[in-house]
C-alpha positions as CSV (number, residue, x, y, z in Angstrom):
1,X,128.1,88.4,99.8
2,X,129.9,85.2,99.3
3,X,129.7,83.1,96.2
4,X,127.1,80.8,97.7
5,X,124.9,83.7,98.7
6,X,124.9,85.4,95.3
7,X,121.8,83.5,94.0
8,X,119.8,84.6,97.1
9,X,120.6,88.3,96.3
10,X,118.0,88.5,93.6
11,X,115.2,87.7,96.1
12,X,116.1,90.5,98.4
13,X,114.4,93.9,98.3
14,X,116.3,97.0,97.3
15,X,116.2,98.2,100.9
16,X,117.7,95.0,102.2
17,X,120.4,94.9,99.6
18,X,121.3,98.6,100.4
19,X,121.4,97.8,104.1
20,X,123.6,94.8,103.6
21,X,125.9,96.9,101.5
22,X,126.1,99.5,104.3
23,X,124.4,102.3,102.3
24,X,122.2,104.7,104.4
25,X,118.4,104.4,104.0
26,X,116.4,107.2,102.6
27,X,113.3,108.7,104.4
28,X,110.8,106.6,102.6
29,X,112.8,103.4,103.1
30,X,113.1,104.1,106.8
31,X,109.4,104.7,107.1
32,X,108.6,101.4,105.3
33,X,111.0,99.6,107.6
34,X,109.2,101.1,110.6
35,X,105.8,100.1,109.3
36,X,107.1,96.6,108.7
37,X,108.7,96.5,112.2
38,X,105.5,97.7,113.8
39,X,103.5,95.0,112.0
40,X,106.0,92.3,113.0
41,X,105.9,93.5,116.6
42,X,102.1,93.5,116.7
43,X,102.1,89.9,115.3
44,X,104.8,88.8,117.8
45,X,103.2,90.5,120.8
46,X,99.6,89.4,120.0
47,X,100.8,85.8,119.8
48,X,102.1,85.9,123.4
49,X,99.8,84.7,126.1
50,X,97.9,87.6,127.8
51,X,99.3,89.0,131.1
52,X,97.7,87.6,134.2
53,X,94.8,89.7,135.5
54,X,96.4,90.2,138.9
55,X,99.5,92.0,137.5
56,X,99.8,95.7,138.3
57,X,98.7,98.3,135.8
58,X,102.1,100.0,136.1
59,X,103.8,96.9,134.8
60,X,101.4,96.8,131.8
61,X,101.9,100.5,131.2
62,X,105.7,100.0,131.2
63,X,105.3,97.3,128.6
64,X,103.2,99.6,126.4
65,X,105.8,102.3,126.7
66,X,108.6,99.9,125.9
67,X,106.7,98.8,122.7
68,X,106.0,102.5,121.8
69,X,109.7,103.3,122.3
70,X,110.7,100.6,119.8
71,X,108.4,102.3,117.2
72,X,109.3,105.9,117.9
73,X,113.1,105.2,118.2
74,X,113.9,108.8,119.2
75,X,114.5,109.7,122.9
76,X,113.1,113.3,122.8
77,X,110.0,112.3,120.8
78,X,109.4,109.3,123.2
79,X,109.5,111.6,126.2
80,X,106.9,113.8,124.6
81,X,104.8,110.7,123.7
82,X,105.0,109.5,127.3
83,X,103.9,112.9,128.7
84,X,101.1,113.2,126.1
85,X,99.6,109.8,126.6
86,X,100.0,110.0,130.3
87,X,97.9,113.1,130.3
88,X,95.4,111.5,127.9
89,X,94.9,108.0,129.3
90,X,97.7,107.2,131.8
91,X,98.6,104.5,129.3
92,X,95.4,102.6,130.1
93,X,94.0,100.8,127.0
94,X,90.4,100.9,128.4
95,X,90.4,104.6,129.2
96,X,87.3,106.4,128.0
97,X,86.7,110.1,127.6
98,X,83.5,111.2,129.3
99,X,83.0,114.2,127.0
100,X,83.6,112.4,123.6
101,X,84.0,109.1,121.9
102,X,87.8,109.1,122.5
103,X,89.0,105.7,123.8
104,X,92.2,103.8,124.5
105,X,95.8,104.7,125.1
106,X,96.0,107.5,122.4
107,X,92.4,108.6,123.1
108,X,91.5,108.6,119.4
109,X,87.9,109.5,118.5
110,X,85.7,106.6,117.6
111,X,88.5,104.1,118.5
112,X,87.1,100.6,118.6
113,X,90.4,98.7,118.8
114,X,90.8,96.9,122.2
115,X,94.4,95.5,121.6
116,X,96.7,98.0,123.4
117,X,99.6,97.4,121.0
118,X,97.4,98.0,118.0
119,X,96.1,101.2,119.7
120,X,99.7,102.4,120.0
121,X,100.3,101.7,116.3
122,X,97.1,103.5,115.3
123,X,98.0,106.4,117.7
124,X,101.4,106.8,116.1
125,X,100.0,106.7,112.6
126,X,97.6,109.5,113.6
127,X,100.5,111.6,115.1
128,X,102.5,111.0,111.9
129,X,99.6,112.1,109.7
130,X,98.4,115.1,111.8
131,X,101.7,116.4,113.1
132,X,104.1,115.0,110.5
133,X,105.5,112.7,113.2
134,X,106.4,115.6,115.5
135,X,105.1,114.2,118.8
136,X,106.4,117.2,120.7
137,X,104.3,119.5,118.6
138,X,101.3,117.3,119.5
139,X,102.2,117.7,123.2
140,X,102.4,121.5,122.8
141,X,99.0,121.5,121.1
142,X,97.6,119.5,123.9
143,X,99.0,122.0,126.5
144,X,97.3,124.9,124.7
145,X,93.9,123.3,123.6
146,X,93.5,120.4,126.1
147,X,93.6,117.9,123.3
148,X,95.7,117.1,120.2
């Protein structure tokens, strides 16, 4: 940092200072950054005007997949997520399960969230909690049990 930027350094978090210094982020710091990024993306996307009603469902699903890929940030895991949620809801935020209370893109039980981007964030949090972030393991479970 230049001489003029030195006073600002004290206002930066340890993660930001480390990143600016070129140091690698630890696992916890990466996770915190992803949570922050997810929150910022939800804020940014929800402030955008809604898509027109006449737009095709495939275009919407593509946008949801694009958003999810920003959060997953791993090609193999994103392929598994795409297959998993295509099986579950075909990426439709209003999908309802006839046999349970599962709803939305991730088909979470008792889901009440109607915002598709928030549904994606909640679904990824569930996968992180239940399968330690291994989406491909969730897909394997789904293939065996019919749900994850």
